[in-house]
C-alpha positions as CSV (number, residue, x, y, z in Angstrom):
1,M,-24.4,-24.6,-18.4
2,M,-26.3,-24.7,-14.5
3,H,-26.5,-21.0,-13.7
4,K,-25.0,-20.7,-10.3
5,A,-27.1,-18.8,-7.3
6,E,-24.9,-15.9,-6.0
7,L,-23.9,-15.8,-2.2
8,K,-22.6,-12.9,-1.2
9,I,-20.6,-14.1,2.2
10,S,-18.5,-11.5,4.6
11,V,-15.4,-13.3,6.4
12,F,-12.8,-11.8,9.0
13,S,-9.4,-13.0,9.0
14,D,-5.5,-12.9,9.0
15,Y,-2.7,-14.9,6.7
16,I,-1.1,-15.4,10.3
17,C,-4.2,-17.1,11.7
18,P,-3.8,-21.2,10.9
19,F,-7.5,-21.6,11.2
20,C,-8.1,-19.1,8.8
21,Y,-5.9,-20.8,6.6
22,I,-8.2,-23.7,7.1
23,G,-11.5,-21.6,6.9
24,H,-10.9,-20.4,3.9
25,H,-10.4,-23.9,1.9
26,R,-13.7,-24.9,3.3
27,L,-15.1,-21.6,2.4
28,Q,-13.9,-22.6,-1.3
29,Q,-15.7,-26.0,-1.5
30,L,-19.0,-23.9,-1.5
31,K,-17.5,-22.4,-5.6
32,Q,-18.9,-25.5,-6.8
33,D,-22.8,-24.8,-6.1
34,Y,-22.9,-21.0,-5.7
35,D,-21.4,-18.2,-7.7
36,L,-19.5,-16.7,-4.7
37,K,-19.2,-13.0,-3.9
38,I,-16.7,-12.6,-0.6
39,N,-16.1,-9.3,1.4
40,W,-12.8,-10.1,3.3
41,C,-12.6,-8.4,6.1
42,F,-9.0,-7.7,7.2
43,V,-8.1,-8.0,10.7
44,E,-4.7,-8.0,12.8
45,I,-4.8,-10.8,15.2
46,H,-2.0,-9.7,17.1
47,P,-0.9,-6.6,16.1
48,Q,2.0,-6.2,19.1
49,T,4.4,-8.5,17.2
50,P,7.2,-7.0,15.7
51,V,7.9,-7.2,11.8
52,Q,10.9,-9.8,12.8
53,G,8.6,-12.0,14.6
54,M,8.9,-14.4,17.4
55,P,8.2,-17.8,18.2
56,T,4.3,-18.5,18.9
57,T,5.6,-19.2,22.7
58,E,5.8,-15.7,23.2
59,L,2.1,-15.2,22.6
60,D,0.2,-14.0,25.7
61,Y,-1.7,-18.1,25.9
62,S,-1.3,-20.5,28.8
63,D,0.2,-23.3,28.3
64,Q,-2.5,-25.4,28.3
65,Q,-4.4,-22.9,26.5
66,W,-2.0,-23.4,23.6
67,Q,-1.5,-26.9,23.4
68,G,-5.8,-27.0,23.1
69,I,-4.8,-24.9,19.7
70,V,-2.3,-27.1,18.8
71,N,-4.5,-30.3,19.9
72,S,-7.0,-28.2,17.9
73,L,-5.3,-27.0,14.5
74,N,-3.6,-30.4,14.0
75,T,-6.8,-32.4,13.7
76,L,-8.4,-30.0,11.4
77,I,-5.2,-30.1,9.6
78,E,-5.1,-33.8,9.0
79,Q,-8.7,-33.7,8.8
80,D,-8.6,-32.0,5.7
81,Q,-5.6,-32.8,4.2
82,L,-4.0,-29.3,3.9
83,P,0.0,-28.6,3.2
84,F,1.3,-27.6,6.6
85,K,4.5,-27.8,8.7
86,H,3.5,-29.1,11.6
87,E,6.6,-28.1,13.1
88,H,6.3,-24.0,12.6
89,Q,6.0,-22.1,15.4
90,F,6.7,-19.0,14.3
91,T,4.6,-15.7,13.8
92,T,5.1,-12.2,12.8
93,N,2.8,-9.7,12.3
94,S,0.4,-9.0,9.5
95,H,-0.5,-5.4,8.9
96,K,1.9,-5.0,5.7
97,A,0.6,-8.3,4.0
98,L,-3.1,-7.4,5.0
99,L,-2.7,-3.9,2.9
100,L,-1.2,-5.9,0.0
101,A,-4.3,-7.8,0.2
102,E,-6.7,-5.4,0.0
103,A,-4.8,-3.3,-2.5
104,C,-5.2,-6.0,-4.5
105,K,-9.0,-6.3,-4.6
106,P,-9.4,-3.4,-7.4
107,L,-7.6,-5.9,-9.5
108,G,-10.2,-8.0,-9.7
109,A,-10.7,-11.8,-8.2
110,D,-7.8,-13.6,-10.3
111,T,-5.5,-12.2,-9.5
112,F,-6.8,-11.1,-5.5
113,Y,-7.0,-15.1,-5.1
114,Q,-3.6,-15.7,-6.4
115,L,-2.1,-13.4,-4.0
116,H,-4.2,-14.5,-1.1
117,N,-3.8,-18.2,-1.5
118,R,0.2,-17.1,-2.0
119,L,0.4,-15.1,1.5
120,F,-1.5,-18.0,3.0
121,E,0.9,-20.8,1.7
122,A,4.3,-18.6,2.5
123,F,3.2,-18.8,5.9
124,F,2.6,-21.5,6.5
125,V,4.1,-24.1,3.7
126,D,7.3,-22.5,2.7
127,M,7.6,-21.2,6.6
128,L,8.9,-17.4,5.2
129,N,8.1,-14.4,6.9
130,I,5.5,-12.3,5.7
131,G,5.8,-9.0,7.9
132,D,8.9,-8.5,6.6
133,D,9.0,-6.0,3.6
134,T,11.7,-7.9,1.2
135,V,9.4,-10.9,1.5
136,L,6.6,-9.2,0.3
137,K,7.6,-8.0,-2.2
138,Q,9.2,-11.2,-3.7
139,I,5.7,-12.8,-3.3
140,A,4.2,-9.7,-4.8
141,E,6.5,-9.7,-7.9
142,E,5.3,-13.7,-8.2
143,C,1.9,-13.1,-8.1
144,K,3.1,-10.3,-11.2
145,L,1.5,-6.8,-9.1
146,P,1.9,-4.0,-10.5
147,A,4.6,-1.9,-8.8
148,G,2.7,0.8,-7.7
149,I,0.1,-1.5,-5.7
150,I,3.0,-2.9,-3.6
151,E,4.7,0.5,-3.5
152,Q,1.3,1.5,-2.1
153,A,0.8,-1.5,0.2
154,L,4.6,-1.2,1.8
155,S,4.2,2.6,2.5
156,N,1.3,1.7,4.6
157,D,-0.5,4.0,2.2
158,S,-3.7,6.2,4.2
159,E,-6.6,5.0,2.7
160,L,-6.1,1.2,2.5
161,E,-5.4,2.0,6.5
162,K,-8.4,3.7,6.6
163,H,-10.2,0.8,4.7
164,L,-8.7,-1.8,7.9
165,A,-10.3,0.9,10.5
166,L,-14.2,-0.1,8.4
167,Y,-13.4,-3.8,9.2
168,L,-12.4,-3.0,12.9
169,Q,-15.3,-0.9,13.0
170,Y,-17.7,-4.2,11.4
171,A,-16.0,-6.5,13.8
172,E,-16.9,-4.1,17.1
173,K,-21.0,-4.3,15.3
174,V,-21.6,-8.2,15.2
175,Q,-19.0,-8.1,18.1
176,L,-16.8,-10.5,16.9
177,S,-15.1,-12.9,18.9
178,G,-12.1,-14.2,16.9
179,V,-10.9,-15.1,13.6
180,P,-12.0,-16.8,11.3
181,T,-15.7,-15.7,11.2
182,I,-18.0,-16.6,8.2
183,I,-21.2,-14.1,8.1
184,I,-23.7,-15.7,5.5
185,G,-27.3,-13.6,5.6
186,N,-27.8,-12.7,9.3
187,Q,-26.1,-15.9,10.3
188,T,-22.4,-15.7,12.1
189,L,-20.6,-18.6,11.9
190,P,-17.3,-18.0,14.6
191,G,-14.3,-20.2,14.4
192,V,-13.9,-22.8,11.5
193,S,-16.9,-24.4,10.1
194,S,-17.7,-27.8,8.4
195,V,-18.3,-27.8,4.9
196,S,-21.9,-28.8,5.6
197,T,-22.5,-26.4,8.3
198,L,-21.2,-23.8,5.7
199,K,-24.1,-25.4,2.8
200,K,-26.7,-25.1,4.9
201,A,-26.0,-21.3,6.2
202,A,-25.7,-20.9,2.2
203,E,-29.1,-22.7,1.8
204,K,-31.3,-21.1,4.4
205,S,-29.8,-17.6,3.6
206,L,-31.3,-17.6,-0.2
207,N,-34.4,-19.1,1.1
208,Q,-34.5,-16.4,3.7
209,S,-33.7,-13.8,0.5
210,K,-36.5,-15.1,-2.1
211,N,-39.4,-14.8,1.1
212,G,-38.3,-11.1,1.1
213,A,-36.7,-12.1,4.7
214,M,-34.5,-8.8,6.6
215,I,-31.1,-10.2,5.9
């Protein structure tokens, strides 16, 4: 079996961001060639949104801006053939979903990615309100998460909150302009990058590392 080079990546992401959903799936294609080690940095993009959710029309975008977003999104979804409900016109508060995912990290990659994928799917395919405690609890139980982990996240655990605060500090340090943003070595890739762009960045990062360059 061929040894895959380890590739360390940081990703700024939120579960209510459709472009993060697309970016995640594109990033997973690098697993064919690399042993991915991803630091998921969760950043809440609409913290003002109520947990009961609201129509996307109530977000702070002009009609022209929003139409541009929808057009770009539809093009990318069609290109990648991802499951997505195009009538999805709802957003919610993602804070506790992010806490739940953060709480899962110590349980290992298999458990984390089961939840990670399910949160995206629940929101963009099943159109569930992942801001609602009951929905999050059901998702967590589907993924067979320990009861203590669920309680920790849904109670706004202070240690988990510190982790989210650290991601915000990191975001400020790198002058984050939006999510998704992927950092590979010393390269910052904002928005949804093509798979070929991701692979080129990966190769460049590994070559720099071999040559002893600072990354």
